[in-house]
GUDONU-391767 format. One record per residue: x, y, z of N, C-alpha, C, CB in turn. Coordinates in steps of 0.2 Angstrom, whole numbers, plus 2048, in hexadecimal, padded with zeros to 3 digits. Glycine has a CB too. Layout:
N
XYZXYZXYZXYZ
...
END
This chain:
307
7CA7A18737C979C86E7CB79F8677C179B86E
7CA7A68667CC7A98607D47A885F7CA7B0860
7D77A98647DF7A98647E17A28627E27AB86B
7DE79D8657DF7968647DE79485D7DB791869
7D879785A7D67958537DC79884E7CF798851
7DE79F8507E27A284C7E979F84C7E37A984E
7EB79C8527F17998537F179284F7F379785A
7EB78F84F7EB78984B7EB78A8437E478584C
7E878F8417E879183A7EF7938387E4797838
7F379683C7FA79883A7FE79283A7FD79D83F
7FD78D83F80178783F7FF7838397FF783845
7F97828377F777E8317FA78182A7EF77E830
7FA78882A7FD78B8248057898247FD793825
80878982980F787829810780827812788830
80C77C82A80C77582880B77482180677082C
80677881E80577781780B77A8137FF77C815
80E77F81581478181281A77C812817788815
81B77981882077481881F76E814821772820
81876C81481676780F81876880880F765810
81776F8068197717FF8207707FE8167787FE
82477280382B77280382D76A80182F774809
82A76680582C75F80482A75C7FD82875A809
82475E7FA82275D7F38277607EE81B75F7F2
8297667EF82E7697EB8347667EB82E7717EC
8377647F083D7607F183D75A7ED83F75E7F8
8377567EC8377507E88377527E183074C7EA
8337587DF83375A7D883975C7D682D75F7D8
83D75F7DA8447627D884875D7D58477657DE
8477567D784B7517D484974F7CD84B74B7D8
8437517CA84074F7C48457517BE8397527C3
8467577BD84A75A7B884D7607B984675A7B1
8537627B58567697B685176E7B585C7697B2
84D76E7B08497737AE8447757B48457717A8
84176F7B783C7707BC8407737C283976A7BE
8467717C384A7727C984A77A7CB8517707C9
84C77E7C684C7857C78467887C984F7897C1
8407867C683A7897C78387877CE8357867C2
8397817D083777E7D783B7817DC8377767D7
8427827DB8467857E084478C7E184D7857DD
8427907DC83F7977DD8397967E283D79A7D7
8357927E182F7917E583178F7EC82A78C7E2
83578B7EC8387887F383B78E7F783E7837F1
83F7927F48427987F783C79D7FA84779C7F3
83779E7F58327A37F782E7A07FD82D7A47F1
82D79A7FE82A79780382E79880A82878F802
83479680983879880F83879F81184079680E
8387A480C8387AB80E8317AC8128387AF808
82C7A980F8257AA8138257A781A8207A780F
8297A281B82979F82182E7A382682C798821
8327A88238367AC82783D7A98278347AC82E
83F7A48238457A18238497A581D84579A822
84B7AB81E84E7AF8198557AC81784F7B681B
8587AA81C85F7A781A85F7A18168637A5821
85A79D81785979781385779980C854792816
85279E80B8507A08058567A380184B7A5806
85A7A78048607AA8018657A57FF8637AF806
86679F80286A79A8008687977F986B795805
8617967F985E7937F385F7987ED8577917F4
85E79E7EE85F7A37E98667A47E685C7AA7EB
86B7A37EB8727A37EA87479D7E58767A47F0
8717987E78727917E38707927DC86F78B7E7
86A7957DB8677967D586C79B7D18607997D5
86E7A07D48737A57D18797A17CE8747AB7D5
87C79D7D388279A7D18817957CC8857967D8
87C7917CC87A78C7C787878F7C08757877C9
8757957C18727987BA87379F7BB86A7967B9
8797A27BA87A7A97BB8777AD7B68827AA7BA
8747AA7B08707AE7AB8697AF7AD8727AC7A4
8677AB7B28607AB7B485E7B17B885E7A47B7
85A7B67B68597BC7BA8557BA7C18557C17B6
8527B57C184D7B37C78517B27CE8497AD7C6
8577B07CD85B7AF7D485D7B67D78617AB7D2
85F7BA7D28617C17D585B7C57D78647C57CF
8557C47D384F7C77D584D7C47DC84A7C57D0
84D7BE7DD84B7BB7E484F7BE7E984C7B37E4
8567BF7E885A7C27ED8587C97EF8617C27EB
8567CD7E98547D47EA84E7D47EE8537D77E3
8497CF7ED8437CF7F18447CE7F883E7CA7EE
8497CA7FA84A7C980184C7CF8048507C4802
8507D38018527DA80484D7DF8048597DC800
8497DF7FE8447E37FD83E7E38038407E37F6
83D7DC8048387DB80983A7DD8108367D4809
8407DE8118437E08188447E881884A7DC819
8437EB8128447F281284B7F48118417F5818
84F7F080F8567F180D8577F280685B7EB80F
8547F88048537FA7FD85A7FB7F984F8007FC
85F7FD7FC8667FE7F98687F77F686B8017FD
8687F27FA86A7EB7F88657E87F386B7E77FE
85F7EA7F485A7E77F085B7EA7E98537E97F2
85C7F07E885E7F47E28647F07DE85F7FB7E3
8697EF7E286F7EC7DF86D7E57DC8747EB7E4
8697E17E08677DA7DD8627DB7D78647D67E3
85E7E07D78597E17D285D7E37CB8547E77D3
8627E77CC8667E87C686A7E27C486C7EE7C8
86C7DE7C886F7D87C686B7D37C28727D47CC
8647D37C485F7CF7C185E7D27BA8597D07C5
85E7D97B985D7DC7B38637DB7AE85C7E47B4
8697DB7B186F7D97AD86F7D27AA8757DA7B1
86C7CE7AE86B7C77AC8667C67A68697C27B1
8617CA7A785B7CA7A28587D17A18567C57A3
85A7D679D8577DC79D8507DD79B85B7E0797
84D7D77998467D77988427D479E8447D3792
8457D37A38417D07A983D7D57AD8477CC7AE
8377D57AB8327DB7AE8327DB7B582B7DA7AB
8317D67B98317D77C08367DA7C48307D07C4
83C7D97C18427DD7C48427E47C28497DA7C1
8407E67BC83F7ED7BB83A7F17BF83D7EE7B3
8347ED7C082E7F07C48307F17CB8287EB7C3
8337EC7CE8357ED7D583B7F17D78367E67D9
83F7F17D28457F67D28427FD7D284A7F57CC
83D7FE7CE8398057CE8378067D58348057C9
8338017D88318027DF8368047E482D7FC7E1
83B8007E48418017E98448087E88467FB7E8
84580A7E28488107E08448167E38498127D9
83D8157E283881A7E583981A7ED8318187E3
83A8157F083A8147F78418187FA83A80D7FA
8468187F684C81C7F784C8237F58528187F4
8468257F284682C7F084882E7E984A8307F5
84A8297E684C82A7DF8468297DA8528247DD
84282E7DA83C82E7D783D82F7CF8388347D9
8418337CD8428337C584582C7C38478397C4
84A8297C684C8237C484681D7C48528217C8
84281E7C983D81A7CA83881A7C483981B7D0
8378207C28328217BC83581E7B68318297BA
83C81F7B583F81C7AF83F8147AF84781E7AF
83F8117B583E80A7B58378087B48408077BD
83280C7B682B80A7B482A80B7AC82680F7B8
82E8107A982D8107A283080A79F8318177A0
8368077A283880179F8337FB79F83F7FF7A2
8307FB7A582A7F67A68257F77A08277F77AD
8237FD79F81E7FF79A8207FD79381C80679A
8277FE79282A7FC78B8297F578A8317FF78A
82B7F178F82A7EA78F8237E778F82F7E7794
81F7EA7938187E87948137EE7948177E479B
8117F078D80D7F678C8077F679080C7F7785
8047F07927FE7F07967FF7EF79D7FA7EA793
8047F17A08057F17A78027F77AB80D7F07A9
7FC7F57AE7F87FB7B17FC7FE7B77F27F87B4
8007FA7BB8037FD7C18098017BF8057F77C5
80C7FF7BA8128037B881080A7B68168007B2
80A80B7B28078117B08058157B78028117AB
8018117BB7FE8147C18048177C57FA80F7C4
8098137C780E8157CB81281B7C981380F7CD
81481A7C28188207BF8148267BF81981E7B8
80D8267BE80982C7BF80982F7C680282A7BD
80982A7CB80982C7D280F8307D38088277D7
81582E7D181B8317D281B8387CE82182D7CF
8198387C881883F7C58148447C981583E7BE
80E8417CC80A8457D080E8487D68048417D2
8128447D98168467DF81B84B7DD8198407E2
81E84B7D78228507D481F8567D182784C7CF
8188567D281485C7CF81585C7C88168627D3
8168577C48168577BD80F8547BB81C8537BA
80A8597BB8038567BB8018547B47FF85C7BE
8038577AF8018557A880384E7A780385A7A3
80A84C7A980C8467A88098417AC8148457A9
8078437B280383E7B77FD83C7B48028427BE
7F98417B17F38407AE7F383B7A87EF8467AC
7F883C7A47F983879E7FA8317A080083A79A
7FE8307A67FF8297A87F98267AB8058287AD
7F682A7AF7EF8277B27EA8257AD7ED82C7B7
7EA82A7A87E58287A27E782279F7E582E79D
7ED82179E7EF81A79A7EE81479F7F781B799
7EF8157A57ED8107AA7E580E7AA7EF8127B1
7E18137A97DA8127A87D880F7A27D68197AA
7DC81079D7DB80D7967DC8057977DF810791
7E180479B7E27FD79C7DD7F97A17E97FC79F
7DC7FC7A67D67FA7AB7D18007AC7D97F77B2
7CC8007A87C78057A97C48057AF7C28057A3
7C380B7B37C080B7B97C38097BF7B98087B8
7CA8087BF7CE8067C47CE80B7CA7D58047C2
7CC80A7D07CB80F7D57D18137D77C880C7DB
7D780F7D67DD8137D87DF8187D37E380E7DA
7DF8167CD7E081B7C77DB8217C77E08177C1
7D581F7C97D08257C97D18297CF7C98217CA
7D38267D57D582A7DA7DB82F7D97D78267E0
7E082C7D57E68307D47E48367CF7EB82B7D1
7DF8347CA7DD83A7C67DA83F7CA7D88377C1
7D683D7CF7D38427D47D88477D77CF83F7D8
7DE8437D97E38477DD7E684C7D97E88427E0
7E884A7D27EB84F7CE7E78557CC7ED84B7C7
7E08537CA7DC8597C97DB85D7CF7D58567C6
7DA85B7D57DA85F7DB7E08637DB7D985B7E1
7E68617DA7EC8657DB7EC86A7D67F28607DA
7E98697D07E986E7CA7E48737CB7E886A7C4
7DF8727D07DA8777D17D38757CE7DC87D7CF
7D386F7CB7CD86D7C87C98697CD7CE8697C1
7C686C7D27C38687D77BD8647D67C286D7DD
7B98677D17B38647CF7B485D7CB7AE8687CB
7B985E7C77BC8587C37BF8537C87C185A7BE
7C28557CD7C58517D27C084D7D67C98557D7
7BA8517D87B584D7DB7B28487D77AF8537DD
7B18497D07AE8447CC7B283E7CC7AE8477C5
7B983E7CC7BD8397CC7BD8357D37C483B7CA
7BD8397D87BC8357DF7B68317DF7BD83A7E4
7B08347DD7AA8317DC7AA82A7D87A48357DA
7AE82B7D27AF8257CE7B38207D27B28277C8
7B88227D57BC81D7D97B88197DE7C28217DC
7B481D7E27B081A7E77AB8157E47AC81F7EB
7A88177DE7A38127DB7A780C7D97A08167D5
7AD80C7D77B18067D57B38027DB7B78087D1
7B58057E17B78027E77B68067ED7BE8007E6
7B18047F17AF8087F77B48067FD7A88087F9
7B88017FB7BD7FF8017C48038007BE7F8800
7C48087FC7CA80C7FC7C88138007CC80E7F4
7CA8148067C881980A7CA8208087CA818811
7D08208057D38278037CF82B7FE7DA826800
7CB8277FA7C682B7F57C182E7F97C38267F1
7BE82B7FF7B982F8037BC8358067B782A808
7C38348097C683980D7C783F8087CD83780F
7CA83E8027CC8447FE7C58477FB7D08417F8
7C08437FA7BA8467F87B784B7FD7B58417F6
7B78488037B484C8097B885280A7B484880F
7BF8528097C385880A7C185D8057CA85680A
7C085B7FF7BE8607FA7B78637FC7BD85D7F3
7B285F7FE7AC8628007AD8678067A785D802
7B186580B7B386A8107B687080E7B8866815
7BA8708097BD8768067B887A8037C2874801
7B38778007AD87B7FE7A887E8037A98777F8
7AA87C8097A587D80F79F87A80F7A488580F
79F87480C79986F80C79A86A81179886C804
79A86C81779C86881D79786281D79D86C823
79186381D78C85E81E78D85881878586081D
78F85A81279085580D79685280E790859806
79B8558117A28528127A184D8187A7857815
79D84E81D79B84982279884381F79784D828
79384481B78F83F81879483A81478A841813
79983D81079E83980C7A28358117A283E807
7A58398167AA83581A7A783081E7AE83A81E
7A083182079D82C82479B82682079682F826
79A8278197998218157A081D81479782380E
7A58218147AC81E8147AE81A81A7B1824813
7AB81C8207AC8198267A88128267AB81D82C
7A281382379E80D8237A180781F79780F820
7A48098197A78058157AE8038177A880780E
7B180781B7B880681D7B98078257BD80A81A
7B68038297B68048307BC8048347B17FF834
7C28028317C88028347CD8088327CC7FB832
7CA80C82E7CE81282B7CE8178317CB814825
7D38178357D381C83A7D38238387DA81B83E
7D68258337D782C8307D082F82E7DB82D82B
7CB82A82C7C482C82B7C182F8317C0827827
7C182B8367BE82D83D7C183483F7BF828842
7C883583E7CB83B8417C884183D7D383A840
7C88408367C68458327BF8478337C884482A
7BB8428347B48438357B384783C7AF83D836
7B78458417B78498477B88508467BD84684C
7BD8528417BE8598407B885C83D7C485A83B
7B58598387AF85C8357A985D83A7AD85782F
7A985883F7A38588447A585E8497A3852847
7AB85F84A7AD86484F7AC86B84D7B4863851
7AD86C8467AC8738447A58748427B087483D
7A186F84279A86F84279687084879786983E
79A86F84E79787085579586A858791875854
79686485579485E85879A85B85C792859852
79C85E8617A285C8657A28558687A386186B
79C85386B79C84C86E79D84786879584B871
79A84886379B84385D7A284385B796845857
7A584985A7AC84A8587B184685D7AE851858
7AF8478637B38448687B383C8677B1846870
7AD8398667AD8328657B183085F7A5830864
7B183485A7B58328547BC8338557B383784E
7BE8388597C683885B7C783285F7C783E860
7C38308647C482A8687C58238637BE82986D
7C082385E7C181D85A7C781D8567BA81D855
7C98238537CF82484F7D58228547D082B84D
7D582485A7DB82385E7DB81C8607DA828864
7D68198617D68118637D980D85D7CE80F864
7D780F8577DA80C8517E280E8507D680E84B
7E38148517EA8178517EB81C8567EB81A849
7EF81A85B7F081F8617F382685F7F481C866
7F68268597F982C8577F48328567FD82B851
7EE8308557E98358547E783985A7E3832851
7E98368607E783A8667EC8408667E883686D
7F383E8647F88448647F684985F7FE841862
7F38478597F184C8547EB8508577EF84884E
7E784D85B7E185185D7E38568637DC84C860
7E88548667EB85986B7ED8608687F185686F
7EF8608627F186685F7ED8698597F886485C
7E88658577E48678517DF86D8537E086184F
7E08728507DC8788517D48778507DD87E84D
7D287284C7CB87184A7C886D8507CB86D844
7CC86A8547CA86685A7CB8698617CE85F85A
7CC8708617CC8738677C787286C7CD87B866
7C18728697BB87186E7BB8698707B487286A
7BD86586C7BD85E86E7C285D8747BF859868
7C88618747CC8608797C98628807D3864878
7C48668807C08688867BB8638887BD86F885
7BA85E8847B58598867B885588C7B4854880
7B38548917B68508977B98498967B084F89C
7B88468907BB84088F7C184088C7B683C88C
7C484688A7CA8468867D08448897CB84D883
7D184688F7D78458937D783D8957D8849899
7D183B8977D08348997D182F8937C983289B
7D083288D7D282E8877D982C8877D0832881
7DE8318887E58308887E782A88D7E983688A
7E482A8937E58258987E381E8957E182689E
7DD81E8927DA81888F7DE81588A7D381988C
7E18198857E58178807EC8148837E781D87B
7EF8188887F581588B7F480E88E7F781A890
7EE80D8917EC8078947EC80188F7E6807898
7E98038897E87FE8847EF7FC8817E480087F
7F38018817FA80087E7FE7FB8837FE80687D
7FD7FC8898017F888E7FE7F188E8007FB895
7F87F088D7F57EA88D7F77E68877ED7EA88D
7F87EA8817FA7E687B8017E487C7FA7EB875
8057E888080C7E688180D7E08868107EC884
END
């Protein structure tokens, strides 16, 4: 019954999208000014329906009709970006920027695409251009800060995260990122404070629970680490890595049966965790559990049923 309901919902969504396409086609005939805007929406709907070729044809038509409009090039870039073809996406983003150097979306997603190709320094420069055009862009500051953190340029990372928090005070991701940087710099108490603030802002972000529990583990406060990560699981029951990390904490505390159950839960959500458990030194006692080998068979059976 559930499958039938889901199938009906998907079908109705497609009917709704096709209906919108019909309305947009009528509106396209109203005026030239409306036509470009509606054509862009038209193309985006086709892209959502999986008809990338049709969407591409519309974007190409916009480019040919209005070569100075950045949105046609930007649309083509997004088609490639969504397919993970970042090299081609970057080329189209650059064309969009050539058409209008002040077109913020092209700069922002060019930064993202450059990051995906490993061009982190160039990515930061693009985020800086976004900030110059839009000084209140939270995500440009946050993303640039994250790249600085990855490059281990911690003072710059903190500067950008602080600015992000000035724009949106108390945002859980910026608070989390502050915790990451302070932890890397060795200020673990400060990091703990930021992770707690991140959790208070949004308890649906499981990484804050994970990192906080790992800091308590490092201080040998295992019971407290278990409490934190258990609360993370309560708030995020689909976060497989939380179960796995709690299994490690339980195992080193001598709770082997409970640790095994958490390994099983993690592996059910993500079978890769069984492979990790086979090699993890902290789970040596769990591998001796009578159910551990049977777990591998159960996971293989579930995979075959899914196929």
